[in-house]
C-alpha positions in Angstrom: 37.4 -88.5 103.4 40.8 -87.0 104.0 43.4 -89.3 105.4 45.3 -88.7 108.6 48.5 -87.5 106.8 46.6 -84.7 105.0 45.0 -83.5 108.3 48.4 -83.6 110.0 50.0 -81.5 107.2 47.2 -78.9 107.4 47.6 -78.6 111.2 51.3 -78.1 110.8 50.8 -75.4 108.1 48.2 -73.7 110.3 50.6 -73.8 113.3 53.4 -72.4 111.3 51.2 -69.6 109.9 49.9 -68.7 113.3 53.5 -68.7 114.7 54.7 -66.4 111.9 51.7 -64.0 112.4 52.4 -63.9 116.1 56.1 -63.3 115.6 55.5 -60.5 113.0 52.8 -59.0 115.3 55.3 -58.9 118.2 58.0 -57.3 116.0 55.5 -54.8 114.7 54.3 -54.0 118.3 57.9 -53.6 119.4 58.7 -51.1 116.6 55.5 -49.2 117.2 56.3 -48.8 120.9 59.8 -47.8 120.1 58.6 -45.1 117.7 56.1 -43.8 120.2 58.6 -43.6 123.1 61.6 -42.5 121.0 63.3 -45.7 122.1 63.5 -44.7 125.7 63.5 -47.5 128.3 64.9 -47.6 131.8 67.1 -50.5 130.8 68.9 -48.3 128.3 70.2 -46.0 131.0 71.5 -48.7 133.3 74.8 -50.4 132.9 77.3 -52.9 134.6 80.0 -50.3 134.3 82.6 -50.4 137.2 84.1 -47.5 139.1 86.8 -45.5 137.3 88.8 -43.0 139.2 89.5 -40.9 136.1 85.8 -40.2 135.8 85.3 -39.1 139.4 84.4 -35.5 140.0 85.1 -33.2 143.0 83.0 -33.5 146.2 79.9 -31.2 146.3 79.6 -28.7 149.1 76.5 -28.7 151.4 75.1 -25.7 149.5 75.7 -27.4 146.1 74.0 -30.6 147.3 71.0 -28.6 148.5 70.7 -26.8 145.2 70.8 -30.1 143.2 68.2 -31.6 145.6 65.9 -28.6 145.0 66.3 -28.9 141.2 65.4 -32.6 141.3 62.4 -32.1 143.6 60.1 -31.6 140.6 59.0 -33.8 137.7 60.9 -33.9 134.4 59.3 -34.3 131.0 60.7 -36.0 127.9 62.5 -33.5 125.7 64.3 -35.6 123.1 67.3 -37.8 122.4 70.7 -37.4 120.9 73.5 -39.8 120.0 74.7 -39.8 123.6 71.7 -39.0 125.8 68.0 -39.0 126.6 67.0 -35.6 127.8 64.2 -34.5 130.1 63.3 -30.9 131.0 62.2 -29.8 134.4 58.7 -28.6 135.1 59.9 -25.1 135.7 61.7 -25.2 132.3 65.0 -24.1 133.8 67.0 -27.4 133.8 67.6 -30.5 131.7 68.7 -33.8 133.0 70.5 -36.0 130.5 70.7 -39.8 131.0 73.6 -41.4 129.1 72.7 -44.0 126.6 75.0 -46.6 128.0 73.3 -49.5 126.2 75.2 -48.3 123.1 78.7 -48.1 124.7 78.8 -50.3 127.8 78.4 -54.1 127.1 77.0 -56.2 130.0 79.3 -58.1 132.3 77.8 -61.4 130.9 78.6 -60.4 127.4 82.2 -59.5 128.3 82.8 -62.7 130.3 80.9 -65.4 128.4 83.2 -68.2 127.2 83.8 -68.2 123.4 86.0 -69.9 120.9 89.3 -68.1 120.5 88.5 -66.4 117.2 85.1 -65.1 118.5 86.7 -64.1 121.8 89.2 -61.9 119.9 86.4 -60.2 117.9 84.3 -59.7 121.1 87.3 -58.3 123.1 88.1 -55.9 120.3 84.6 -54.7 120.2 84.5 -54.2 124.0 87.8 -52.3 123.9 86.5 -50.1 121.1 83.3 -49.3 122.9 85.0 -48.5 126.1 87.4 -46.2 124.2 84.4 -44.3 122.8 82.8 -44.2 126.2 86.0 -43.0 127.8 86.4 -40.1 125.3 82.8 -39.0 125.9 83.2 -39.2 129.7 86.5 -37.2 129.6 84.7 -34.6 127.5 82.0 -34.3 130.2 84.7 -33.9 132.8 86.4 -31.1 130.8 83.0 -29.4 130.4 82.3 -29.6 134.1 85.7 -29.1 135.7 87.2 -26.5 133.4 84.4 -24.9 131.3 81.5 -25.0 133.8 80.7 -21.3 133.3 80.3 -21.8 129.6 78.4 -25.1 129.6 75.7 -24.5 132.2 76.5 -27.8 133.9 75.1 -28.0 137.5 76.3 -31.5 138.2 77.6 -34.7 136.5 77.6 -38.2 137.8 79.9 -40.5 135.7 80.4 -43.2 138.4 77.5 -44.9 139.9 76.7 -44.5 143.6 77.4 -40.8 143.8 76.2 -38.4 146.5 72.7 -37.9 145.0 70.6 -40.4 146.9 67.2 -39.5 145.4 64.4 -40.8 143.2 63.0 -38.5 140.6 59.8 -38.5 138.6 60.1 -38.7 134.8 57.4 -38.6 132.2 58.4 -40.3 128.9 57.3 -39.3 125.4 53.8 -40.9 125.8 53.4 -39.4 129.3 54.1 -42.7 131.1 55.4 -42.0 134.6 58.8 -43.5 135.7 60.2 -43.3 139.2 64.0 -43.3 138.7 66.6 -43.9 141.4 69.6 -41.7 140.5 72.1 -43.5 142.7 73.0 -46.3 140.2 72.9 -44.1 137.1 75.2 -41.8 135.1 73.7 -38.5 134.2 74.2 -34.7 133.7 72.2 -31.8 135.0 72.4 -28.7 132.8 70.7 -25.3 132.6 68.1 -25.2 129.9 68.9 -22.8 127.0 67.3 -21.8 123.7 69.1 -23.1 120.7 71.5 -20.5 119.5 69.8 -19.3 116.4 66.4 -19.4 118.1 67.7 -17.2 121.0 69.5 -14.9 118.6 66.4 -14.5 116.4 64.4 -13.4 119.5 66.9 -10.7 120.2 66.9 -9.5 116.6 63.0 -9.5 116.6 63.0 -7.1 119.5 65.6 -4.9 117.8 68.2 -5.2 120.6 71.4 -4.8 118.6 73.5 -4.1 121.6 72.6 -7.4 123.1 73.2 -9.1 119.8 76.7 -7.6 119.6 77.3 -8.7 123.1 76.5 -12.3 122.3 78.6 -12.2 119.2 81.6 -11.0 121.2 80.9 -13.7 123.9 80.8 -16.4 121.2 84.1 -15.4 119.6 85.9 -14.9 122.9 84.6 -18.3 124.2 85.8 -20.1 121.1 89.2 -18.5 121.4 89.4 -19.2 125.2 88.5 -22.8 124.7 91.3 -23.2 122.1 93.8 -21.3 124.1 93.3 -23.9 126.8 94.1 -26.7 124.4 90.5 -27.9 123.8 88.5 -28.2 120.6 85.1 -29.5 119.7 84.9 -32.4 117.4 81.4 -31.4 116.4 81.5 -27.6 116.3 78.0 -26.9 114.8 76.8 -23.6 116.4 73.2 -24.3 115.2 72.8 -27.5 117.3 75.5 -27.4 119.9 75.3 -23.9 121.3 72.5 -22.1 123.1 71.6 -18.8 124.8 70.5 -18.9 128.4 69.5 -15.7 130.2 71.1 -13.9 127.2 74.5 -15.6 127.8 76.3 -17.9 125.4 76.3 -21.6 126.5 77.6 -24.7 124.9 74.8 -27.3 125.1 76.5 -30.4 123.6 79.4 -31.2 125.9 80.3 -34.7 124.7 82.8 -33.9 121.9 85.6 -32.0 123.6 89.1 -33.2 122.7 92.5 -32.1 124.0 95.1 -31.0 121.5 97.9 -28.7 122.5 98.6 -27.7 118.8 95.2 -25.8 118.9 96.7 -23.4 121.5 98.5 -21.6 118.7 96.5 -18.4 117.9 97.4 -18.6 114.2 95.7 -22.0 114.1 92.7 -21.5 116.3 91.7 -18.1 114.8 91.3 -20.1 111.5 89.1 -22.5 113.4 87.0 -19.7 114.7 86.5 -18.3 111.2 85.5 -21.8 110.0 83.2 -22.5 112.9 81.4 -19.2 112.6 81.1 -19.1 108.8 77.5 -20.4 108.7 76.6 -18.0 111.5 78.1 -15.1 109.6 76.0 -16.0 106.5 72.9 -16.3 108.7 73.6 -12.8 110.1 74.3 -11.3 106.7 70.9 -12.4 105.5 69.3 -10.6 108.4 71.5 -7.7 109.4 74.6 -6.8 107.4 75.9 -4.6 110.2 75.9 -7.5 112.7 77.6 -9.7 110.1 80.3 -7.1 109.7 80.6 -6.8 113.5 81.2 -10.6 113.8 84.1 -10.4 111.3 85.5 -7.3 113.0 85.4 -9.1 116.4 87.3 -12.0 115.0 89.9 -9.7 113.5 90.2 -7.7 116.7 90.8 -10.8 118.8 93.2 -12.2 116.1 95.4 -9.1 116.3 95.3 -9.1 120.1 96.2 -12.8 120.4 98.9 -12.7 117.8 100.4 -9.6 119.5 100.4 -11.3 122.9 102.0 -14.4 121.3 104.8 -12.3 119.8 105.5 -10.8 123.3 105.7 -14.3 124.8 108.2 -15.4 122.2 110.5 -12.4 122.6 
């Protein structure tokens, strides 16, 4: 017969094994759910962020409020996620609402205020300051896109401070079609027109043989890139393939979170070089499909280059 000590040891081993299995199952379930939902959770779009005047936008008119209310009076369905946002597309496929992933950049008040030894407090405070710096750069970029480049970014509305004028709940369906009723009042989000990705939209136009429209879009792209630079703004992530789109056959910048201000970029001799670099992959893409359109892109860059440099010479006279 086994003695009591052997029985006790076996019970402990069984208990530890059961605990490990339970813990591993919970971890596995959590990873499974995250993979199925793409990591989206309502908690990830809420924050303890305080009001900041520098992030405040202009007051909406009655007509603008009515338009936003109409846009939001329909369900939105999960579209995807980026580094900065979770995106949902409207039922009518005309708009996208982007919820900022503030769990990445905005530590909770508790985390910021909890008492720590001095050396840990220094590390914590440096991390909080660094994260707020990243958040501030992103939010200022959204303001640039909305206040100064609205016609080129398709933004209908941005709310960067909580408790804005949109007092409404909307219906979201996540990646696994679970319904969420979301109160927009305490959230930070963007509403933007939906566009085809740039190459997808351009390929549709090429497929129907509309070279006049293709040339128009090429001109729009080059002129927009030059205009943006002439205003002193550049895009830290200027990938045309992922960051630009075509909406109703008009060029639109989809990713609006990487604008930076740099007055040196206002020099035509510098920003024309930027335009050549940014459009290089597009030029190669065109060349593989239509040599004439590839040549047209290069000629448009050269045309605008000569025009801008000539105007710059007149200003310096």
